[in-house]
C-alpha positions as CSV (number, residue, x, y, z in Angstrom):
1,X,-6.4,5.9,21.5
2,X,-4.9,3.0,19.4
3,X,-1.5,3.4,17.9
4,X,-1.8,4.9,14.5
5,X,0.0,3.3,11.5
6,X,0.3,5.1,8.2
7,X,-0.4,3.0,5.1
8,X,0.7,4.2,1.6
9,X,-2.1,3.3,-0.8
10,X,-0.5,2.3,-4.1
11,X,-2.8,1.9,-7.1
12,X,-4.5,3.3,-10.1
13,X,-6.0,6.8,-9.8
14,X,-6.9,7.7,-13.4
15,X,-10.7,7.7,-13.5
16,X,-13.7,8.2,-11.3
17,X,-13.9,4.5,-10.4
18,X,-10.3,4.4,-9.2
19,X,-10.6,7.7,-7.3
20,X,-13.9,6.9,-5.5
21,X,-13.1,3.3,-4.9
22,X,-9.7,4.2,-3.3
23,X,-11.4,6.7,-1.1
24,X,-14.2,4.4,0.0
25,X,-11.7,1.6,0.8
26,X,-9.3,3.9,2.7
27,X,-12.1,5.3,4.9
28,X,-13.4,1.8,5.6
29,X,-10.0,0.6,6.6
30,X,-9.6,3.4,9.1
31,X,-13.1,2.9,10.4
32,X,-12.9,-0.9,10.8
33,X,-9.5,-0.8,12.4
34,X,-10.6,1.9,14.9
35,X,-7.9,4.2,13.6
36,X,-5.0,1.8,13.8
37,X,-4.5,1.9,10.0
38,X,-4.8,5.3,8.2
39,X,-4.2,5.3,4.4
40,X,-2.2,8.0,2.6
41,X,-3.9,8.4,-0.8
42,X,-1.6,9.7,-3.6
43,X,-4.7,11.2,-5.3
44,X,-4.8,13.7,-2.4
45,X,-1.2,14.6,-3.0
46,X,-0.9,15.1,-6.7
47,X,-1.6,18.1,-8.9
48,X,-3.7,17.0,-12.0
49,X,-2.2,19.8,-14.1
50,X,1.5,18.9,-13.5
51,X,3.3,15.7,-14.3
52,X,6.9,16.3,-13.2
53,X,9.6,14.5,-11.2
54,X,8.4,16.4,-8.1
55,X,5.3,14.2,-8.1
56,X,7.4,11.1,-8.2
57,X,9.6,12.3,-5.4
58,X,6.6,13.3,-3.3
59,X,5.0,9.9,-3.7
60,X,8.2,8.0,-2.9
61,X,8.8,10.2,0.1
62,X,5.5,9.0,1.5
63,X,6.6,5.4,1.1
64,X,9.7,6.2,3.1
65,X,7.6,7.6,5.9
66,X,4.9,4.9,5.7
67,X,4.6,2.1,8.2
68,X,3.0,-0.2,5.6
69,X,2.0,-0.2,2.0
70,X,-1.2,-1.5,0.4
71,X,-0.7,-2.4,-3.3
72,X,-3.6,-2.7,-5.7
73,X,-2.7,-5.2,-8.4
74,X,-5.9,-5.1,-10.4
75,X,-6.1,-5.2,-14.2
76,X,-4.9,-7.4,-17.0
77,X,-1.6,-5.5,-16.9
78,X,-0.3,-4.1,-13.6
79,X,0.1,-0.3,-13.5
80,X,3.8,0.4,-13.9
81,X,3.9,3.2,-11.3
82,X,2.3,0.9,-8.7
83,X,4.9,-1.8,-9.4
84,X,7.7,0.8,-8.9
85,X,6.2,1.9,-5.6
86,X,5.9,-1.7,-4.5
87,X,9.5,-2.5,-5.2
88,X,10.7,0.7,-3.6
89,X,8.8,-0.3,-0.5
90,X,10.3,-3.8,-0.6
91,X,13.8,-2.3,-0.9
92,X,13.2,-0.5,2.4
93,X,11.6,-3.6,4.0
94,X,8.3,-1.8,4.4
95,X,5.6,-4.5,5.2
96,X,3.2,-4.8,2.2
97,X,-0.2,-6.2,1.4
98,X,-1.1,-6.9,-2.2
99,X,-4.8,-6.7,-3.1
100,X,-6.2,-8.1,-6.3
101,X,-10.0,-7.9,-6.5
102,X,-10.1,-8.4,-10.3
103,X,-11.5,-11.9,-11.1
104,X,-9.7,-12.1,-14.5
105,X,-6.6,-14.2,-14.8
106,X,-3.4,-12.3,-15.7
107,X,0.4,-12.6,-15.7
108,X,2.6,-15.5,-16.6
109,X,2.3,-17.9,-13.8
110,X,0.6,-21.2,-14.6
111,X,0.1,-21.9,-10.9
112,X,0.4,-19.2,-8.5
113,X,-0.4,-15.5,-8.3
114,X,-2.6,-13.9,-11.0
115,X,0.1,-11.3,-11.9
116,X,3.6,-11.2,-13.4
117,X,5.9,-13.6,-11.6
118,X,8.5,-10.9,-11.0
119,X,6.2,-9.3,-8.5
120,X,5.8,-12.4,-6.4
121,X,7.8,-14.0,-3.6
122,X,8.9,-11.0,-1.6
123,X,9.2,-11.3,2.2
124,X,6.9,-9.4,4.6
125,X,4.3,-9.3,1.9
126,X,0.7,-10.5,2.4
127,X,-1.7,-11.3,-0.4
128,X,-5.5,-11.0,-0.7
129,X,-7.0,-12.1,-4.0
130,X,-10.8,-12.2,-4.4
131,X,-13.6,-12.0,-6.9
132,X,-15.0,-8.5,-6.5
133,X,-18.0,-9.3,-8.7
134,X,-19.0,-12.2,-6.4
135,X,-18.5,-10.0,-3.3
136,X,-20.5,-7.2,-4.9
137,X,-23.4,-9.4,-5.9
138,X,-23.5,-10.8,-2.4
139,X,-23.7,-7.3,-0.9
140,X,-26.2,-6.2,-3.5
141,X,-28.5,-9.2,-3.0
142,X,-29.2,-8.3,0.6
143,X,-30.9,-5.0,-0.6
144,X,-31.2,-1.8,1.3
145,X,-30.0,0.7,-1.4
146,X,-26.7,1.9,-2.6
147,X,-25.4,3.1,0.8
148,X,-26.2,-0.2,2.4
149,X,-24.5,-2.2,-0.4
150,X,-21.4,-0.1,-0.2
151,X,-21.2,-0.4,3.6
152,X,-21.5,-4.2,3.4
153,X,-19.0,-4.5,0.5
154,X,-16.3,-2.2,1.9
155,X,-16.7,-3.4,5.5
156,X,-16.0,-7.0,4.4
157,X,-13.1,-6.0,2.2
158,X,-11.5,-3.7,4.7
159,X,-11.7,-6.4,7.5
160,X,-9.9,-8.9,5.2
161,X,-7.2,-6.3,4.5
162,X,-6.8,-5.4,8.1
163,X,-6.2,-9.1,8.9
164,X,-3.4,-9.2,6.4
165,X,-2.0,-5.9,7.8
166,X,-1.8,-7.5,11.2
167,X,0.0,-10.5,9.9
168,X,2.7,-8.7,8.0
169,X,3.1,-6.1,10.8
170,X,4.1,-8.9,13.1
171,X,6.6,-10.5,10.8
172,X,10.3,-9.8,11.8
173,X,12.2,-7.3,9.8
174,X,15.0,-8.3,7.4
175,X,17.2,-5.5,8.8
176,X,19.1,-7.0,11.7
177,X,21.5,-4.2,12.8
178,X,21.7,-0.4,13.2
179,X,24.4,-0.2,10.6
180,X,22.3,-2.2,8.0
181,X,19.3,0.0,8.8
182,X,21.3,3.2,8.1
183,X,22.9,1.8,5.0
184,X,19.5,0.7,3.5
185,X,17.8,4.0,4.1
186,X,20.7,6.1,3.1
187,X,20.8,4.2,-0.2
188,X,17.0,4.3,-0.5
189,X,17.2,8.1,-0.4
190,X,20.1,8.3,-2.8
191,X,19.3,6.0,-5.7
192,X,16.2,7.7,-7.1
193,X,18.3,10.8,-7.8
194,X,16.8,14.1,-9.0
195,X,16.8,15.8,-5.6
196,X,15.1,13.0,-3.7
197,X,17.7,12.8,-1.0
198,X,17.1,16.5,-0.2
199,X,13.6,15.8,1.0
200,X,14.8,14.4,4.3
201,X,17.3,16.1,6.6
202,X,19.6,13.9,8.7
203,X,17.5,14.6,11.8
204,X,14.2,13.9,10.0
205,X,15.5,10.5,8.8
206,X,16.8,9.7,12.3
207,X,13.5,10.6,13.9
208,X,11.6,8.6,11.3
209,X,13.7,5.4,11.8
210,X,13.5,5.7,15.6
211,X,9.7,5.9,15.3
212,X,9.5,2.8,13.1
213,X,11.9,0.9,15.5
214,X,9.6,1.8,18.5
215,X,6.7,0.2,16.6
216,X,9.0,-2.9,16.0
217,X,8.6,-2.4,12.2
218,X,12.4,-2.3,11.8
């Protein structure tokens, strides 16, 4: 069995296209990586009838536990929650891959990434930008019905993402000592406030960091 790595899937989850697209991509990533990368979907964690600080805490806790993060930067304006999750992951030096499949230009960079410049330039961060319309039309043009089109589209997309995962996974961590590691994660649990630090016991945090170190992620 391949070593399994958890991937927090950060992105919109507000309509049927977001929800089903996230699910299809997550399943394709697990399938095409032969189980090496398994996505944690926030849409499977949240309660649609409750919008409280507990939801925020639950999502952030999954980022603490994750081995990597996949960040969906589609849209003319980036989703604010997704940006917060990305920056929280970067504060903990979690390897990240940014995905933008939206062919529209956005942001304030004349030359560079098609999103706000404040979200660019972070270490251990891969980027995959593509024209989803062009990829879709290519998959559709080969015929075979909806199932075949989806299989071709998500197989191609997931393989490209897996390549980026492999690249950032192998980049060295910014954390270069046990003391720095402890300081970073203790602060990471403390600064969100509102009971977040209570979600991990001392032993749970120790075990989590040991697990990441064994994978050479920290």
